[in-house]
Structures are given as C-alpha cells and as structure tokens.
VOGU-3710 file (C-alpha; in Angstrom, 3 decimals, decimal comma):
1> mskqkiklie> 0,000/0,000/0,000  2,672/2,536/0,953  4,609/1,864/-2,287  1,476/2,786/-4,240  1,086/5,986/-2,210  4,733/6,964/-2,743  4,332/6,313/-6,488  1,217/8,526/-6,483  3,158/11,286/-4,686  5,899/11,125/-7,336
11> diikakdicv> 3,317/11,081/-10,145  1,550/14,169/-8,765  4,835/16,060/-8,451  5,877/15,138/-12,008  2,481/15,824/-13,587  1,912/19,263/-12,120  3,854/22,499/-12,478  1,870/24,815/-10,175  1,629/24,741/-6,401  0,886/27,000/-3,463
21> latsdgiaph> 4,021/27,976/-1,548  3,417/28,967/2,078  6,112/31,017/3,816  6,192/32,949/7,058  8,194/35,768/8,544  7,895/33,966/11,873  4,689/35,804/12,765  2,290/35,819/9,828  1,859/33,263/7,021  2,004/34,244/3,358
31> tslmhyfadh> 0,912/32,106/0,385  1,867/32,394/-3,268  0,755/30,529/-6,363  3,986/29,368/-8,004  5,231/27,531/-11,073  7,785/24,936/-10,057  10,331/22,508/-11,387  11,039/19,466/-9,239  13,704/16,828/-9,042  11,325/14,234/-7,629
41> avmkfyflts> 14,096/11,649/-7,144  15,656/13,771/-4,383  12,532/15,833/-3,565  13,983/19,224/-4,373  11,668/21,935/-5,682  12,745/25,031/-7,592  10,923/28,353/-8,035  11,664/31,712/-9,586  10,772/34,816/-7,603  11,727/38,440/-7,287
51> stskksknlk> 14,477/39,004/-4,727  12,374/41,904/-3,392  9,191/39,842/-2,919  7,586/39,123/0,428  8,167/35,383/-0,034  11,885/35,946/-0,666  12,204/38,068/2,469  10,230/35,487/4,462  12,467/32,621/3,277  15,556/34,422/4,506
61> knphvsllid> 13,967/35,057/7,935  12,332/31,645/8,322  13,401/28,791/6,004  10,500/26,463/6,887  7,832/26,205/4,179  4,892/24,168/3,023  3,904/23,360/-0,562  0,424/22,320/-1,656  -0,083/20,526/-4,953  -3,655/19,570/-5,671
71> rrdenialsi> -5,719/17,451/-7,966  -8,994/18,854/-6,701  -10,881/17,289/-9,604  -9,948/13,931/-8,034  -10,207/15,054/-4,365  -6,455/14,604/-3,873  -4,102/17,029/-2,138  -0,377/16,682/-1,537  1,349/18,788/1,121  5,134/18,897/1,287
81> egiyspikkq> 6,955/20,263/4,326  10,344/21,622/3,372  13,314/23,845/4,047  14,675/26,714/1,953  18,202/25,819/0,886  20,093/28,563/-1,003  22,252/27,500/-3,945  25,804/28,793/-3,647  27,258/28,144/-7,133  26,140/30,381/-9,996
91> qtveaivklf> 26,841/27,573/-12,493  24,369/25,361/-10,661  21,774/28,139/-10,628  22,170/28,669/-14,381  21,823/24,933/-15,125  18,682/24,615/-12,993  17,116/27,742/-14,520  17,595/26,137/-17,969  15,785/23,006/-16,761  13,081/25,141/-15,142
101> llknphmkef> 12,496/26,952/-18,434  12,152/23,666/-20,334  9,090/22,964/-18,200  7,948/26,608/-17,966  9,076/28,325/-21,191  6,528/31,125/-20,731  8,641/32,400/-17,796  11,785/33,146/-19,833  11,448/36,939/-19,645  10,918/36,813/-15,862
111> amhpetelvr> 13,851/34,399/-15,463  16,176/36,842/-17,227  15,188/39,845/-15,086  18,111/40,998/-12,879  16,007/40,879/-9,673  14,801/37,309/-10,283  16,312/34,642/-8,078  16,104/30,860/-8,034  14,720/29,343/-4,834  15,402/25,735/-3,815
121> iegksaelvq> 13,223/23,909/-1,307  14,322/20,538/0,042  11,304/18,388/0,857  11,356/16,805/4,336  7,967/15,086/4,521  4,810/14,584/2,512  1,153/14,195/3,420  -1,141/12,771/0,754  -4,872/13,232/1,359  -7,424/11,412/-0,770
131> gftdvfftkl> -11,034/12,302/-0,053  -11,725/13,205/3,560  -10,324/10,269/5,511  -7,517/8,615/3,521  -4,354/10,317/4,836  -0,842/8,996/4,170  2,256/10,594/5,772  5,867/9,823/4,909  9,311/11,220/5,526  11,062/11,957/2,239
141> kny> 14,260/10,292/1,043  16,727/12,956/2,180  15,484/13,001/5,772
//
C-alpha cells in the first residue's frame, strides 16, 4: 500500500507544475501561487521569484515552508513540508534555470530579469490526502 502511495506522490509532483508555496516571517503566514520545477528523485523543488518579494524576504527570515499541490478534480491534495536551501554556485543556478524553463518556457522573460532569483526547497515530509479520511504521511528520502 505505501509503495502505491509513494508512487502517487511522485506522479503528482511530475504531472503538475503549479503549487501554493506557504512562507512565514515567523509571525504571519504568506501564500503564493507558483510555477515549479522538481527533481522528484531527491525531492527538491525550484521556483523563480523576485528578490524583493515578500516570499523571498520570508524565506531568509524563516526557512521552513509548506507546498500544496492539488488534484482537486480527483479530491487529492499533496502537502510537502520543506526547508529553503540557497544555492551557492552560480553555475548550478544557471543549469537549474535552464531546466526550469524547459518545463515553464513562458517564464523566460521573468527568469532573465536581474532581480529574479532561483529558490530551492528541500522536501522533508509529505502528506497525501485522498477524499476526507484517507491520509498517508511519509518522511522523504533525504530526511
């Protein structure tokens, strides 16, 4: 049963490219609808945002986040708890942005803006909810 649930989690992550990213400054929550690129094998999620945005400021104050990916037409929701993990090497950033744009080519102009930054979230755990009572929780591979 749990292998099927983990496969469904991976399938949802691969099939979608939009999620809700929840950040906090430590006091108040903030949510943003975001396009993402994910390396589902290691449960790392990548986003583009403005370095002056509220979410960017929140991530630097409080690295703990939550992602929500839904298939509401099927009554399925996937929540990922994660940690903001800055990328140090510019070469790595450039390579990931190229991959991001393969999945989200409509964001090329935004990606090239000088204030745009790449955000990496490392997934720690996942909660898959199907209907109202079928809830599956798992720690992710890196944790």
